[in-house]
KOLSE-644124 format. One record per residue: residue number from 0; x, z negated, y negated of N, C-alpha, C in turn. Coordinates in nm, 3 decimals. Example, Ala and Ser with C-alpha at 12.3 -4.5 7.8 and 13.67 -1.06 7.14 Angstrom:
REM residues 2
resi / n.X / n.Z / n.Y / ca.X / ca.Z / ca.Y / c.X / c.Z / c.Y
0 / 1.319 / -0.780 / 0.569 / 1.230 / -0.780 / 0.450 / 1.320 / -0.780 / 0.330;
1 / 1.285 / -0.708 / 0.225 / 1.367 / -0.714 / 0.106 / 1.290 / -0.787 / -0.003;
REM end
This chain:
REM residues 136
resi / n.X / n.Z / n.Y / ca.X / ca.Z / ca.Y / c.X / c.Z / c.Y
0 / 7.765 / -14.392 / -11.623 / 7.829 / -14.375 / -11.752 / 7.724 / -14.325 / -11.852;
1 / 7.738 / -14.371 / -11.974 / 7.643 / -14.330 / -12.076 / 7.681 / -14.194 / -12.133;
2 / 7.586 / -14.134 / -12.206 / 7.612 / -14.004 / -12.268 / 7.726 / -14.010 / -12.368;
3 / 7.735 / -14.122 / -12.444 / 7.845 / -14.136 / -12.541 / 7.980 / -14.143 / -12.472;
4 / 7.985 / -14.213 / -12.357 / 8.110 / -14.223 / -12.283 / 8.151 / -14.087 / -12.228;
5 / 8.054 / -14.014 / -12.173 / 8.083 / -13.881 / -12.120 / 8.128 / -13.787 / -12.232;
6 / 8.063 / -13.797 / -12.348 / 8.100 / -13.714 / -12.462 / 8.242 / -13.748 / -12.508;
7 / 8.272 / -13.878 / -12.513 / 8.407 / -13.920 / -12.553 / 8.512 / -13.872 / -12.455;
8 / 8.482 / -13.880 / -12.327 / 8.577 / -13.833 / -12.225 / 8.597 / -13.682 / -12.235;
9 / 8.488 / -13.611 / -12.263 / 8.497 / -13.466 / -12.277 / 8.585 / -13.429 / -12.396;
10 / 8.573 / -13.504 / -12.505 / 8.654 / -13.477 / -12.625 / 8.801 / -13.509 / -12.597;
11 / 8.827 / -13.623 / -12.532 / 8.966 / -13.656 / -12.498 / 9.026 / -13.552 / -12.404;
12 / 8.947 / -13.505 / -12.310 / 8.993 / -13.400 / -12.219 / 9.025 / -13.272 / -12.296;
13 / 8.941 / -13.240 / -12.395 / 8.964 / -13.119 / -12.476 / 9.095 / -13.131 / -12.554;
14 / 9.122 / -13.248 / -12.611 / 9.249 / -13.269 / -12.681 / 9.367 / -13.259 / -12.585;
15 / 9.350 / -13.314 / -12.464 / 9.457 / -13.309 / -12.364 / 9.485 / -13.165 / -12.321;
16 / 9.380 / -13.085 / -12.303 / 9.399 / -12.945 / -12.265 / 9.471 / -12.869 / -12.375;
17 / 9.427 / -12.888 / -12.499 / 9.490 / -12.818 / -12.612 / 9.636 / -12.857 / -12.625;
18 / 9.665 / -12.986 / -12.611 / 9.805 / -13.029 / -12.620 / 9.884 / -12.980 / -12.498;
19 / 9.821 / -12.979 / -12.382 / 9.887 / -12.928 / -12.262 / 9.929 / -12.783 / -12.275;
20 / 9.844 / -12.703 / -12.339 / 9.880 / -12.562 / -12.363 / 10.002 / -12.552 / -12.454;
21 / 10.005 / -12.636 / -12.558 / 10.121 / -12.640 / -12.648 / 10.246 / -12.684 / -12.571;
22 / 10.233 / -12.791 / -12.493 / 10.347 / -12.844 / -12.418 / 10.399 / -12.744 / -12.315;
23 / 10.308 / -12.669 / -12.253 / 10.351 / -12.567 / -12.156 / 10.438 / -12.462 / -12.224;
24 / 10.400 / -12.423 / -12.344 / 10.483 / -12.329 / -12.420 / 10.619 / -12.387 / -12.451;
25 / 10.621 / -12.516 / -12.483 / 10.747 / -12.582 / -12.513 / 10.837 / -12.587 / -12.390;
26 / 10.778 / -12.613 / -12.273 / 10.855 / -12.614 / -12.148 / 10.915 / -12.474 / -12.122;
27 / 10.834 / -12.371 / -12.139 / 10.885 / -12.234 / -12.122 / 10.997 / -12.204 / -12.222;
28 / 10.985 / -12.255 / -12.341 / 11.086 / -12.239 / -12.445 / 11.219 / -12.300 / -12.399;
29 / 11.212 / -12.419 / -12.344 / 11.333 / -12.486 / -12.295 / 11.393 / -12.411 / -12.177;
30 / 11.309 / -12.369 / -12.083 / 11.357 / -12.296 / -11.966 / 11.419 / -12.163 / -12.008;
31 / 11.351 / -12.090 / -12.095 / 11.403 / -11.961 / -12.142 / 11.536 / -11.976 / -12.214;
32 / 11.549 / -12.081 / -12.295 / 11.675 / -12.105 / -12.365 / 11.786 / -12.147 / -12.271;
33 / 11.754 / -12.238 / -12.178 / 11.855 / -12.288 / -12.085 / 11.902 / -12.180 / -11.988;
34 / 11.810 / -12.095 / -11.945 / 11.845 / -11.989 / -11.850 / 11.891 / -11.862 / -11.920;
35 / 11.892 / -11.865 / -12.052 / 11.933 / -11.751 / -12.134 / 11.850 / -11.626 / -12.101;
36 / 11.717 / -11.647 / -12.092 / 11.623 / -11.538 / -12.068 / 11.553 / -11.511 / -12.201;
37 / 11.604 / -11.415 / -12.275 / 11.558 / -11.390 / -12.412 / 11.409 / -11.358 / -12.418;
38 / 11.359 / -11.277 / -12.326 / 11.217 / -11.240 / -12.326 / 11.127 / -11.361 / -12.307;
39 / 11.162 / -11.449 / -12.214 / 11.084 / -11.571 / -12.190 / 11.091 / -11.662 / -12.312;
40 / 11.207 / -11.674 / -12.370 / 11.225 / -11.757 / -12.489 / 11.136 / -11.708 / -12.603;
41 / 11.137 / -11.578 / -12.628 / 11.056 / -11.522 / -12.737 / 10.906 / -11.537 / -12.708;
42 / 10.865 / -11.513 / -12.583 / 10.727 / -11.531 / -12.544 / 10.684 / -11.676 / -12.569;
43 / 10.770 / -11.770 / -12.532 / 10.740 / -11.912 / -12.548 / 10.725 / -11.949 / -12.695;
44 / 10.808 / -11.892 / -12.781 / 10.798 / -11.920 / -12.925 / 10.662 / -11.873 / -12.977;
45 / 10.620 / -11.756 / -12.938 / 10.489 / -11.705 / -12.980 / 10.379 / -11.796 / -12.925;
46 / 10.389 / -11.833 / -12.798 / 10.291 / -11.920 / -12.735 / 10.280 / -12.052 / -12.811;
47 / 10.395 / -12.111 / -12.847 / 10.397 / -12.237 / -12.920 / 10.323 / -12.223 / -13.053;
48 / 10.354 / -12.118 / -13.128 / 10.289 / -12.100 / -13.257 / 10.139 / -12.076 / -13.242;
49 / 10.100 / -11.992 / -13.149 / 9.957 / -11.963 / -13.131 / 9.881 / -12.087 / -13.086;
50 / 9.938 / -12.165 / -12.996 / 9.869 / -12.285 / -12.949 / 9.862 / -12.392 / -13.058;
51 / 9.963 / -12.402 / -13.143 / 9.959 / -12.497 / -13.254 / 9.860 / -12.451 / -13.360;
52 / 9.866 / -12.323 / -13.395 / 9.778 / -12.271 / -13.500 / 9.632 / -12.271 / -13.458;
53 / 9.606 / -12.249 / -13.332 / 9.468 / -12.246 / -13.282 / 9.423 / -12.376 / -13.219;
54 / 9.498 / -12.483 / -13.240 / 9.467 / -12.612 / -13.178 / 9.323 / -12.656 / -13.205;
55 / 9.274 / -12.651 / -13.330 / 9.134 / -12.693 / -13.353 / 9.032 / -12.609 / -13.276;
56 / 9.052 / -12.480 / -13.273 / 8.958 / -12.393 / -13.201 / 8.959 / -12.422 / -13.051;
57 / 9.077 / -12.448 / -12.997 / 9.087 / -12.480 / -12.854 / 9.015 / -12.610 / -12.823;
58 / 9.036 / -12.712 / -12.907 / 8.968 / -12.840 / -12.886 / 8.817 / -12.821 / -12.893;
59 / 8.770 / -12.753 / -12.995 / 8.625 / -12.733 / -13.009 / 8.566 / -12.656 / -12.891;
60 / 8.638 / -12.558 / -12.843 / 8.589 / -12.478 / -12.731 / 8.571 / -12.564 / -12.606;
61 / 8.667 / -12.652 / -12.578 / 8.659 / -12.734 / -12.457 / 8.577 / -12.861 / -12.474;
62 / 8.559 / -12.908 / -12.599 / 8.487 / -13.034 / -12.622 / 8.336 / -13.018 / -12.604;
63 / 8.285 / -12.900 / -12.633 / 8.142 / -12.878 / -12.618 / 8.056 / -12.953 / -12.719;
64 / 8.113 / -12.982 / -12.836 / 8.034 / -13.050 / -12.940 / 7.970 / -12.946 / -13.031;
65 / 7.862 / -12.985 / -13.093 / 7.796 / -12.895 / -13.188 / 7.870 / -12.906 / -13.320;
66 / 7.929 / -12.797 / -13.362 / 8.012 / -12.796 / -13.482 / 7.934 / -12.836 / -13.606;
67 / 7.807 / -12.803 / -13.611 / 7.726 / -12.829 / -13.731 / 7.675 / -12.973 / -13.738;
68 / 7.722 / -13.059 / -13.650 / 7.683 / -13.200 / -13.653 / 7.796 / -13.284 / -13.713;
69 / 7.763 / -13.407 / -13.749 / 7.866 / -13.498 / -13.802 / 7.973 / -13.523 / -13.697;
70 / 7.928 / -13.540 / -13.575 / 8.020 / -13.563 / -13.462 / 8.115 / -13.443 / -13.446;
71 / 8.060 / -13.324 / -13.452 / 8.141 / -13.203 / -13.439 / 8.241 / -13.189 / -13.552;
72 / 8.200 / -13.224 / -13.672 / 8.292 / -13.215 / -13.787 / 8.404 / -13.318 / -13.776;
73 / 8.375 / -13.436 / -13.719 / 8.480 / -13.535 / -13.696 / 8.581 / -13.485 / -13.594;
74 / 8.531 / -13.424 / -13.488 / 8.621 / -13.367 / -13.387 / 8.705 / -13.256 / -13.449;
75 / 8.642 / -13.170 / -13.529 / 8.714 / -13.063 / -13.597 / 8.822 / -13.120 / -13.689;
76 / 8.789 / -13.223 / -13.764 / 8.887 / -13.285 / -13.853 / 9.006 / -13.341 / -13.778;
77 / 8.980 / -13.413 / -13.670 / 9.090 / -13.467 / -13.589 / 9.174 / -13.357 / -13.526;
78 / 9.108 / -13.253 / -13.478 / 9.180 / -13.141 / -13.417 / 9.261 / -13.065 / -13.522;
79 / 9.205 / -13.054 / -13.643 / 9.280 / -12.988 / -13.751 / 9.407 / -13.067 / -13.782;
80 / 9.397 / -13.200 / -13.789 / 9.516 / -13.282 / -13.816 / 9.619 / -13.266 / -13.705;
81 / 9.573 / -13.259 / -13.580 / 9.665 / -13.236 / -13.469 / 9.734 / -13.101 / -13.479;
82 / 9.656 / -12.997 / -13.506 / 9.714 / -12.864 / -13.522 / 9.807 / -12.855 / -13.640;
83 / 9.772 / -12.923 / -13.749 / 9.857 / -12.927 / -13.868 / 9.992 / -12.990 / -13.835;
84 / 9.990 / -13.105 / -13.766 / 10.114 / -13.173 / -13.730 / 10.200 / -13.087 / -13.638;
85 / 10.139 / -13.024 / -13.538 / 10.215 / -12.938 / -13.446 / 10.273 / -12.817 / -13.520;
86 / 10.196 / -12.761 / -13.612 / 10.242 / -12.644 / -13.687 / 10.354 / -12.680 / -13.782;
87 / 10.344 / -12.793 / -13.851 / 10.454 / -12.837 / -13.937 / 10.581 / -12.854 / -13.853;
88 / 10.566 / -12.910 / -13.734 / 10.682 / -12.926 / -13.645 / 10.742 / -12.794 / -13.602;
89 / 10.658 / -12.696 / -13.573 / 10.712 / -12.566 / -13.532 / 10.777 / -12.494 / -13.650;
90 / 10.719 / -12.508 / -13.768 / 10.782 / -12.448 / -13.886 / 10.914 / -12.516 / -13.919;
91 / 10.920 / -12.646 / -13.900 / 11.044 / -12.722 / -13.918 / 11.153 / -12.669 / -13.823;
92 / 11.115 / -12.650 / -13.696 / 11.211 / -12.601 / -13.597 / 11.256 / -12.459 / -13.628;
93 / 11.161 / -12.376 / -13.673 / 11.194 / -12.236 / -13.705 / 11.280 / -12.226 / -13.831;
94 / 11.277 / -12.328 / -13.915 / 11.353 / -12.329 / -14.041 / 11.483 / -12.409 / -14.023;
95 / 11.546 / -12.394 / -13.907 / 11.674 / -12.459 / -13.877 / 11.663 / -12.611 / -13.888;
96 / 11.551 / -12.663 / -13.838 / 11.522 / -12.806 / -13.837 / 11.539 / -12.871 / -13.975;
97 / 11.479 / -12.804 / -14.073 / 11.480 / -12.851 / -14.212 / 11.339 / -12.839 / -14.269;
98 / 11.294 / -12.945 / -14.336 / 11.166 / -12.939 / -14.403 / 11.181 / -12.869 / -14.537;
99 / 11.081 / -12.790 / -14.571 / 11.076 / -12.723 / -14.701 / 10.936 / -12.746 / -14.758;
100 / 10.923 / -12.751 / -14.890 / 10.791 / -12.777 / -14.949 / 10.683 / -12.677 / -14.910;
101 / 10.719 / -12.554 / -14.882 / 10.620 / -12.452 / -14.849 / 10.557 / -12.473 / -14.712;
102 / 10.625 / -12.549 / -14.624 / 10.576 / -12.563 / -14.488 / 10.441 / -12.636 / -14.478;
103 / 10.418 / -12.732 / -14.565 / 10.295 / -12.812 / -14.556 / 10.171 / -12.732 / -14.597;
104 / 10.170 / -12.666 / -14.712 / 10.052 / -12.584 / -14.742 / 10.040 / -12.464 / -14.648;
105 / 10.154 / -12.408 / -14.607 / 10.149 / -12.294 / -14.515 / 10.086 / -12.336 / -14.382;
106 / 10.123 / -12.454 / -14.334 / 10.067 / -12.502 / -14.207 / 9.915 / -12.519 / -14.218;
107 / 9.868 / -12.577 / -14.328 / 9.725 / -12.597 / -14.345 / 9.651 / -12.464 / -14.350;
108 / 9.704 / -12.370 / -14.425 / 9.640 / -12.239 / -14.438 / 9.641 / -12.164 / -14.305;
109 / 9.754 / -12.165 / -14.236 / 9.766 / -12.093 / -14.110 / 9.677 / -12.152 / -14.001;
110 / 9.672 / -12.285 / -13.991 / 9.586 / -12.349 / -13.890 / 9.440 / -12.315 / -13.917;
111 / 9.399 / -12.324 / -14.043 / 9.262 / -12.291 / -14.078 / 9.228 / -12.146 / -14.049;
112 / 9.318 / -12.056 / -14.087 / 9.292 / -11.913 / -14.069 / 9.290 / -11.872 / -13.922;
113 / 9.388 / -11.916 / -13.845 / 9.396 / -11.875 / -13.704 / 9.282 / -11.938 / -13.624;
114 / 9.250 / -12.063 / -13.651 / 9.139 / -12.125 / -13.579 / 9.006 / -12.060 / -13.615;
115 / 8.988 / -12.027 / -13.743 / 8.865 / -11.956 / -13.783 / 8.856 / -11.821 / -13.714;
116 / 8.968 / -11.751 / -13.704 / 8.970 / -11.622 / -13.635 / 8.935 / -11.639 / -13.487;
117 / 8.995 / -11.738 / -13.420 / 8.966 / -11.762 / -13.279 / 8.819 / -11.798 / -13.257;
118 / 8.765 / -11.883 / -13.344 / 8.624 / -11.921 / -13.331 / 8.532 / -11.804 / -13.361;
119 / 8.569 / -11.721 / -13.459 / 8.490 / -11.602 / -13.490 / 8.489 / -11.504 / -13.376;
120 / 8.604 / -11.483 / -13.314 / 8.612 / -11.394 / -13.198 / 8.531 / -11.449 / -13.081;
121 / 8.533 / -11.581 / -13.065 / 8.454 / -11.645 / -12.961 / 8.305 / -11.619 / -12.984;
122 / 8.262 / -11.633 / -13.109 / 8.121 / -11.610 / -13.142 / 8.082 / -11.464 / -13.120;
123 / 8.170 / -11.371 / -13.157 / 8.141 / -11.229 / -13.136 / 8.133 / -11.195 / -12.988;
124 / 8.211 / -11.266 / -12.908 / 8.211 / -11.242 / -12.764 / 8.100 / -11.316 / -12.691;
125 / 8.011 / -11.381 / -12.764 / 7.901 / -11.451 / -12.700 / 7.929 / -11.596 / -12.668;
126 / 8.040 / -11.649 / -12.718 / 8.073 / -11.790 / -12.693 / 7.976 / -11.883 / -12.761;
127 / 7.976 / -12.008 / -12.717 / 7.880 / -12.106 / -12.766 / 7.939 / -12.205 / -12.865;
128 / 8.067 / -12.198 / -12.895 / 8.131 / -12.299 / -12.978 / 8.067 / -12.312 / -13.114;
129 / 8.037 / -12.203 / -13.178 / 7.978 / -12.209 / -13.312 / 7.826 / -12.220 / -13.309;
130 / 7.766 / -12.196 / -13.194 / 7.619 / -12.193 / -13.189 / 7.558 / -12.319 / -13.130;
131 / 7.636 / -12.407 / -13.076 / 7.576 / -12.529 / -13.022 / 7.656 / -12.585 / -12.907;
132 / 7.600 / -12.683 / -12.846 / 7.667 / -12.756 / -12.740 / 7.686 / -12.670 / -12.615;
133 / 7.799 / -12.687 / -12.550 / 7.827 / -12.615 / -12.425 / 7.738 / -12.667 / -12.313;
134 / 7.682 / -12.785 / -12.330 / 7.595 / -12.841 / -12.227 / 7.459 / -12.772 / -12.227;
135 / 7.429 / -12.699 / -12.339 / 7.311 / -12.617 / -12.353 / 7.187 / -12.680 / -12.312;
REM end
């Protein structure tokens, strides 16, 4: 396999992991609601929001792309759109399954802020996401 193919597979895997984390929260949400376990339900709601809001940071962390490259910025853009869509959906659900004009700018701001916070914490903890490729 070529380097481009491996890189593409790594990026697809990163998107799958990030979405899997979101979906796992959704499954817990359904189980908590169906079993009437309030604590599990509330935990799942928080998990869903955090995984949607931090979707770009999660993708970048697992993709191993250099953020300061064109390739890295394309991955970030795609991951941001994914996180934006998931966040708009969670805000829609939290607003009694109704869209409101505030949800779209709020989703963009929240995804950007939470992902920046996650990436900043990663950098402070010695992570490599902001400093270069995970392949080092």
